[in-house]
C-alpha positions as CSV (number, residue, x, y, z in Angstrom):
1,M,-43.4,-48.1,30.5
2,K,-40.9,-45.3,30.9
3,G,-38.9,-46.9,27.9
4,E,-42.4,-47.1,25.9
5,I,-42.8,-43.1,26.5
6,F,-39.2,-42.3,25.7
7,L,-39.2,-44.1,22.2
8,K,-42.8,-42.8,21.2
9,F,-41.6,-39.9,18.8
10,D,-43.8,-37.3,17.2
11,P,-43.9,-38.3,13.3
12,E,-42.6,-35.0,12.5
13,D,-39.8,-35.1,15.0
14,R,-38.5,-38.5,13.3
15,R,-38.6,-36.7,10.1
16,A,-36.7,-34.1,11.3
17,A,-34.0,-36.5,13.1
18,L,-33.9,-38.6,9.8
19,R,-33.0,-35.3,7.8
20,L,-30.5,-34.1,10.3
21,L,-29.1,-37.8,10.3
22,T,-28.9,-37.8,6.2
23,I,-27.3,-34.1,6.5
24,L,-24.4,-35.4,8.9
25,I,-23.5,-38.3,7.1
26,I,-23.1,-36.6,3.6
27,L,-21.2,-33.9,5.1
28,I,-18.6,-36.6,7.2
29,V,-18.4,-38.5,3.3
30,A,-17.6,-35.2,1.9
31,V,-15.1,-34.0,4.3
32,Q,-13.3,-37.3,4.2
33,N,-13.4,-37.1,0.2
34,L,-12.4,-33.2,-0.2
35,S,-10.4,-33.9,-3.7
36,V,-13.3,-35.9,-5.0
37,V,-16.0,-32.9,-4.2
38,A,-14.0,-30.2,-5.3
39,A,-13.5,-32.3,-8.7
40,G,-16.9,-32.7,-9.1
41,L,-17.9,-29.2,-8.0
42,G,-15.4,-28.0,-10.8
43,W,-16.7,-30.2,-13.4
44,V,-20.7,-28.9,-12.6
45,W,-19.2,-25.6,-12.9
46,R,-17.6,-25.9,-16.2
47,V,-20.4,-28.0,-17.4
48,C,-23.2,-24.8,-16.1
49,L,-20.7,-22.2,-17.1
50,P,-22.7,-21.4,-20.5
51,V,-26.3,-21.3,-18.7
52,T,-24.4,-19.2,-16.0
53,V,-23.3,-16.8,-18.2
54,G,-26.8,-16.6,-20.1
55,F,-28.6,-15.9,-17.1
56,S,-26.2,-13.2,-15.9
57,I,-26.5,-11.6,-19.4
58,A,-30.3,-11.8,-19.1
59,F,-30.4,-10.3,-15.8
60,V,-28.3,-7.4,-17.2
61,L,-30.5,-6.9,-20.4
62,N,-33.7,-7.3,-18.3
63,V,-33.0,-4.1,-16.8
64,L,-33.6,-2.2,-19.9
65,L,-36.1,-4.4,-21.3
66,S,-38.2,-4.3,-18.1
67,Y,-37.8,-0.3,-18.1
68,L,-39.0,-0.1,-21.9
69,E,-41.8,-2.4,-21.2
70,E,-43.2,-0.2,-18.0
71,V,-42.4,3.3,-19.5
72,P,-42.4,3.7,-23.4
73,L,-44.2,1.0,-24.4
74,A,-46.7,1.0,-21.4
75,P,-49.3,1.8,-24.0
76,M,-48.8,-1.0,-26.3
77,R,-49.0,-3.5,-23.5
78,L,-52.0,-2.0,-22.0
79,S,-53.9,-1.9,-25.3
80,R,-57.1,-3.8,-26.0
81,K,-55.7,-5.2,-29.3
82,K,-54.0,-8.6,-28.9
83,W,-51.8,-8.2,-31.7
84,I,-50.5,-5.1,-30.3
85,R,-49.8,-6.5,-26.9
86,G,-48.2,-9.3,-28.5
87,M,-45.6,-7.0,-30.3
88,T,-44.6,-5.4,-27.1
89,R,-42.1,-8.2,-25.7
90,P,-40.1,-8.7,-29.4
91,L,-39.9,-4.9,-29.9
92,S,-38.6,-4.2,-26.3
93,L,-36.2,-7.2,-27.0
94,G,-35.2,-5.8,-30.4
95,I,-34.5,-2.5,-29.1
96,T,-32.6,-4.0,-26.1
97,V,-30.3,-6.1,-28.1
98,V,-29.7,-3.2,-30.4
99,A,-28.6,-1.0,-27.8
100,A,-26.4,-3.5,-26.1
101,V,-25.0,-4.3,-29.6
102,G,-24.6,-0.9,-30.5
103,L,-22.9,0.2,-27.3
104,L,-20.1,-2.8,-27.3
105,S,-19.5,-2.0,-31.1
106,L,-18.9,1.6,-30.2
107,A,-16.4,0.5,-27.7
108,A,-14.8,-1.8,-29.8
109,L,-14.6,0.7,-32.8
110,A,-13.1,3.5,-30.4
111,A,-10.6,1.1,-28.4
112,A,-9.4,-1.7,-31.2
113,P,-7.6,1.1,-33.1
114,R,-5.8,2.2,-29.9
115,I,-5.2,-0.8,-28.7
116,Q,-3.2,-2.1,-31.9
117,S,-1.6,0.9,-32.3
118,T,-0.1,0.9,-28.7
119,A,0.5,-2.8,-28.9
120,A,2.8,-2.2,-32.2
121,L,4.4,0.8,-30.6
122,L,5.3,-1.5,-27.5
123,V,6.9,-4.1,-29.7
124,D,8.9,-1.6,-32.1
125,N,10.1,0.6,-29.1
126,M,10.9,-1.6,-26.3
127,Q,14.8,-0.5,-26.0
128,M,13.5,3.2,-26.3
129,Y,11.1,2.6,-23.3
130,V,13.9,0.9,-21.2
131,D,16.3,3.8,-21.9
132,N,13.5,6.3,-21.0
133,L,12.7,4.7,-18.1
134,A,16.5,4.2,-16.9
135,D,16.9,8.3,-17.7
136,W,13.8,8.9,-15.5
137,L,15.0,7.1,-12.8
138,T,18.6,8.4,-12.9
139,D,17.1,12.3,-13.0
140,R,14.9,11.2,-10.0
141,M,17.3,9.8,-7.9
142,R,19.9,12.6,-8.8
143,W,17.1,14.8,-7.6
144,L,17.0,13.1,-4.3
145,H,20.8,13.2,-4.0
146,V,21.4,9.3,-4.2
147,P,25.0,8.7,-4.4
148,E,26.4,8.4,-8.1
149,K,27.8,4.8,-7.3
150,Y,24.2,3.2,-6.5
151,I,22.7,5.4,-9.7
152,R,25.4,3.5,-11.8
153,D,24.5,0.1,-10.3
154,I,20.6,0.5,-10.5
155,T,21.0,1.6,-14.0
156,T,23.6,-0.9,-15.1
157,N,21.0,-3.8,-13.4
158,L,18.1,-2.3,-15.5
159,Q,20.0,-2.7,-18.8
160,D,21.4,-6.1,-17.9
161,L,17.9,-7.1,-17.0
162,T,16.8,-5.7,-20.3
163,S,19.1,-7.8,-22.2
164,V,18.6,-11.1,-20.3
165,L,14.6,-10.6,-21.3
166,M,15.3,-9.8,-24.9
167,S,17.3,-12.7,-25.2
168,Y,15.2,-15.0,-23.6
169,I,12.3,-13.8,-26.1
170,Q,14.6,-14.3,-29.0
171,S,15.7,-18.3,-27.9
172,N,12.4,-19.2,-27.0
173,Q,9.9,-18.1,-29.7
174,Q,8.6,-21.6,-30.4
175,S,7.7,-21.3,-26.5
176,L,6.1,-18.1,-26.8
177,A,4.3,-19.3,-30.0
178,G,3.0,-22.1,-27.7
179,V,1.7,-19.7,-25.4
180,A,0.1,-17.6,-28.2
181,V,-1.6,-20.7,-29.3
182,G,-3.0,-21.4,-25.7
183,V,-3.8,-18.0,-25.1
184,T,-5.9,-18.1,-28.5
185,T,-7.6,-21.5,-27.6
186,S,-8.8,-19.8,-24.5
187,V,-10.2,-16.6,-26.5
188,V,-12.0,-19.2,-28.4
189,D,-13.4,-21.1,-25.6
190,V,-14.6,-17.8,-23.9
191,T,-16.2,-16.6,-27.2
192,F,-18.1,-19.8,-27.8
193,T,-19.3,-19.9,-24.2
194,T,-20.5,-16.1,-24.5
195,V,-22.3,-16.8,-27.7
196,L,-24.1,-20.0,-26.0
197,G,-24.8,-17.6,-23.0
198,V,-26.5,-15.0,-25.4
199,F,-28.8,-17.5,-27.2
200,I,-29.8,-18.6,-23.7
201,A,-30.2,-14.9,-22.7
202,L,-32.2,-14.0,-25.3
203,Y,-34.5,-17.2,-25.0
204,V,-34.9,-16.2,-21.1
205,L,-35.9,-12.7,-21.9
206,A,-38.4,-13.9,-24.8
207,A,-40.2,-16.2,-22.5
208,K,-39.5,-15.4,-18.9
209,E,-43.4,-15.1,-17.7
210,K,-43.8,-18.9,-19.3
211,I,-40.4,-20.2,-17.9
212,A,-41.6,-18.9,-14.6
213,R,-45.2,-20.6,-15.1
214,V,-43.5,-24.1,-16.0
215,S,-41.5,-23.8,-13.0
216,R,-44.3,-23.1,-10.8
217,R,-46.4,-25.9,-12.1
218,I,-43.4,-28.6,-11.7
219,G,-42.8,-27.5,-8.3
220,E,-46.9,-27.7,-7.5
221,V,-46.7,-31.4,-8.9
222,F,-43.5,-32.9,-7.8
223,L,-42.9,-31.2,-4.6
224,P,-44.3,-30.9,-1.0
225,E,-46.2,-27.8,-0.5
226,R,-43.7,-26.4,2.0
227,V,-40.4,-27.1,-0.2
228,N,-42.3,-25.4,-3.0
229,R,-43.1,-22.5,-1.1
230,F,-39.6,-22.0,-0.2
231,L,-38.3,-22.5,-3.4
232,G,-40.5,-19.9,-4.7
233,E,-39.5,-17.6,-2.0
234,M,-35.7,-18.3,-3.1
235,A,-36.6,-17.4,-6.7
236,S,-38.3,-14.2,-5.8
237,L,-35.3,-13.1,-3.2
238,A,-32.8,-14.3,-5.8
239,Y,-34.3,-12.0,-8.8
240,A,-34.8,-9.1,-6.6
241,T,-31.3,-9.6,-5.3
242,F,-29.6,-10.0,-8.6
243,A,-31.5,-7.0,-10.5
244,R,-30.8,-4.7,-7.5
245,F,-27.2,-5.7,-8.1
246,V,-27.0,-5.4,-11.5
247,R,-29.0,-1.9,-11.7
248,G,-26.2,-0.7,-9.2
249,Q,-23.0,-1.9,-10.9
250,V,-24.2,-0.6,-14.4
251,V,-25.0,2.6,-13.0
252,E,-21.7,2.8,-10.9
253,A,-19.4,1.5,-14.2
254,C,-21.2,4.2,-16.0
255,V,-20.3,6.9,-13.9
256,L,-16.9,5.9,-13.3
257,G,-15.9,5.5,-17.1
258,V,-17.5,8.8,-17.8
259,T,-16.1,10.6,-14.8
260,C,-12.7,8.8,-15.8
261,A,-12.7,9.8,-19.2
262,L,-13.4,13.6,-18.4
263,G,-10.7,13.8,-15.6
264,M,-7.9,12.4,-18.0
265,W,-9.1,14.8,-20.7
266,A,-8.8,17.6,-18.3
267,L,-5.2,16.4,-17.0
268,R,-4.5,15.7,-20.7
269,L,-3.6,12.2,-20.4
270,P,-3.4,10.0,-23.4
271,H,-5.6,7.0,-24.1
272,A,-8.4,8.6,-22.2
273,V,-11.1,7.0,-24.0
274,V,-9.3,3.4,-24.0
275,V,-8.4,3.6,-20.3
276,S,-11.8,4.7,-19.3
277,L,-13.5,1.9,-21.3
278,V,-11.2,-0.4,-19.3
279,V,-12.0,1.0,-16.0
280,A,-15.7,1.1,-16.6
281,A,-15.8,-2.5,-18.0
282,T,-13.6,-3.7,-14.8
283,A,-15.7,-1.7,-12.2
284,L,-19.0,-4.3,-12.9
285,I,-16.6,-6.5,-10.5
286,P,-17.1,-5.1,-6.9
287,V,-14.4,-3.8,-5.0
288,A,-11.4,-5.1,-7.1
289,G,-12.7,-4.2,-10.5
290,I,-11.4,-0.6,-10.6
291,W,-8.0,-1.2,-9.3
292,M,-7.8,-4.2,-12.2
293,G,-8.7,-1.4,-14.8
294,G,-6.3,1.0,-13.2
295,V,-3.5,-1.5,-13.6
296,M,-4.0,-1.7,-17.1
297,G,-4.2,1.8,-17.4
298,A,-1.4,2.6,-15.8
299,F,0.7,0.1,-17.8
300,L,-0.5,1.8,-20.8
301,L,0.6,5.2,-19.7
302,L,3.9,4.2,-18.2
303,L,4.8,3.0,-21.8
304,I,4.7,6.7,-22.8
305,D,5.7,8.9,-20.0
306,P,6.0,7.7,-16.2
307,V,4.9,10.7,-14.8
308,K,1.8,10.7,-16.6
309,A,1.2,7.1,-15.4
310,L,1.9,8.5,-11.9
311,I,-0.7,11.4,-12.3
312,F,-3.0,8.6,-13.7
313,V,-2.7,6.6,-10.4
314,A,-3.2,9.6,-8.2
315,F,-6.2,10.8,-10.0
316,L,-7.9,7.2,-10.0
317,T,-7.1,6.8,-6.5
318,V,-9.2,10.4,-5.5
319,L,-11.9,9.1,-7.6
320,H,-12.1,5.8,-6.1
321,Q,-12.2,7.5,-2.6
322,L,-14.9,10.0,-4.0
323,E,-17.0,6.7,-5.3
324,R,-16.5,4.4,-2.1
325,R,-17.5,7.5,0.0
326,F,-20.7,8.8,-2.1
327,L,-21.7,6.3,-4.8
328,F,-20.6,2.9,-3.8
329,P,-22.8,3.2,-0.7
330,R,-26.0,4.4,-2.5
331,L,-25.5,1.7,-5.2
332,V,-24.0,-1.4,-4.0
333,E,-24.3,-1.9,-0.1
334,K,-27.9,-0.5,-0.5
335,S,-28.7,-3.4,-3.5
336,S,-26.8,-6.1,-1.7
337,A,-27.5,-5.3,2.3
338,L,-24.0,-6.8,2.8
339,P,-21.5,-5.4,5.3
340,G,-18.1,-3.9,3.3
341,L,-16.0,-7.1,4.8
342,V,-18.5,-9.6,3.7
343,I,-18.4,-7.8,0.0
344,V,-14.7,-8.3,0.1
345,C,-14.6,-11.9,0.9
346,A,-17.5,-12.8,-1.4
347,V,-15.4,-11.5,-4.2
348,I,-12.1,-13.0,-3.2
349,V,-13.7,-16.6,-2.9
350,A,-16.1,-16.3,-5.8
351,G,-13.0,-15.4,-8.0
352,N,-11.0,-18.2,-6.9
353,I,-13.5,-20.3,-7.4
354,G,-15.0,-19.1,-11.0
355,G,-12.8,-16.4,-12.0
356,A,-14.2,-13.1,-13.5
357,V,-17.5,-14.8,-13.6
358,G,-17.5,-15.8,-10.2
359,M,-16.6,-12.1,-9.2
360,L,-19.4,-11.0,-10.7
361,I,-21.7,-12.9,-9.3
362,G,-20.2,-13.7,-5.8
363,V,-21.6,-10.5,-4.2
364,P,-25.7,-11.1,-5.4
365,V,-24.9,-15.0,-4.6
366,A,-23.5,-13.9,-0.9
367,S,-26.4,-11.3,-0.4
368,I,-28.9,-14.2,-0.9
369,L,-27.3,-16.4,1.4
370,Y,-27.1,-13.5,3.6
371,E,-30.7,-12.7,3.8
372,L,-31.7,-16.5,3.7
373,T,-29.8,-16.7,6.9
374,R,-31.2,-13.7,8.7
375,R,-34.6,-14.7,7.7
376,L,-34.2,-18.4,9.4
377,V,-32.6,-16.9,12.4
378,E,-35.6,-14.6,12.8
379,G,-38.1,-17.3,12.8
380,G,-38.0,-19.5,9.5
381,F,-37.7,-19.0,5.8
382,P,-40.9,-19.5,5.2
383,P,-42.3,-19.4,8.4
384,R,-43.6,-23.3,9.4
385,P,-47.7,-23.1,9.3
386,R,-49.1,-23.6,12.8
387,K,-51.3,-26.8,13.6
388,K,-54.9,-26.7,14.2
389,G,-55.6,-26.4,18.0
390,A,-52.0,-25.5,18.6
């Protein structure tokens, strides 16, 4: 009798036990075949990369698209005439695309000539840069009263290193050409992926309400009510999190780019436009982005004047501290609702998995997981409906 009572499970408990057992079996198999799982995840990431890029572009452009439809074009959207309401989305999408393409074109036209001239200057005057660097180091070491013996040794080693580098470049031109071909191939792949992502983004923006309706309908037909409700809540949470994050990062990048340009002009540092554009573009990546742009900018200035490169590094450090204390807490942390340590870990892990794209989407994905975990701990997400009579 006791055995019969012990074996009499509630149907819901049996289903929960089976789900738990299935999850444990999957985890055990995955742990025993980590290399296969990693290779499979890498293949899935490569296949889904254009779609990921497309949805990322759509989220960025949707910030301006939604603003246009809700503020300047609101009378058209609320018009009684159907054809006027139908023109709202194409017109707002066209304005958004023109604004994005125009901004990128202006950035390219401003940066491309300077980058080309800087690259040509680097190739033609490599030896002069090395000699200037050696002279600058010699003057600094004499100012610090370093013995002449050590100064001569350091200068000689620097000249020897330059000679070895130049001879290596001359003797390995074919290998360097192969590296150039590989870089060109990578650029072509990135361009192709970006073009596919742009087409996907335009389709998503043009028919986002229809996509949402079809998705909800599919969920209602093929999924249980609780699962469908769960996925709906997840979709709403993901959209809100990504939208807040994108809005905060874009505003932060624009403010940093403008502030960097004004500061460099005030300090009379060269290449202010190029360096500011690089800093603004890399600032879209949380935490590490500003330093990535800072390293590239400091390298460009180092070729011209090491002192100006040091001034730029000091200026960028002060600017970063001001951004961390005043701008970052109001935009990124507020939009992601994550502690600072979790943001850093999300950027590092996502960057190792998916490169630059992973770094861009790492924080919002971590925000979604963080919020989902919080709701599960507080009582379920979504809360389980109570049984009648309970």
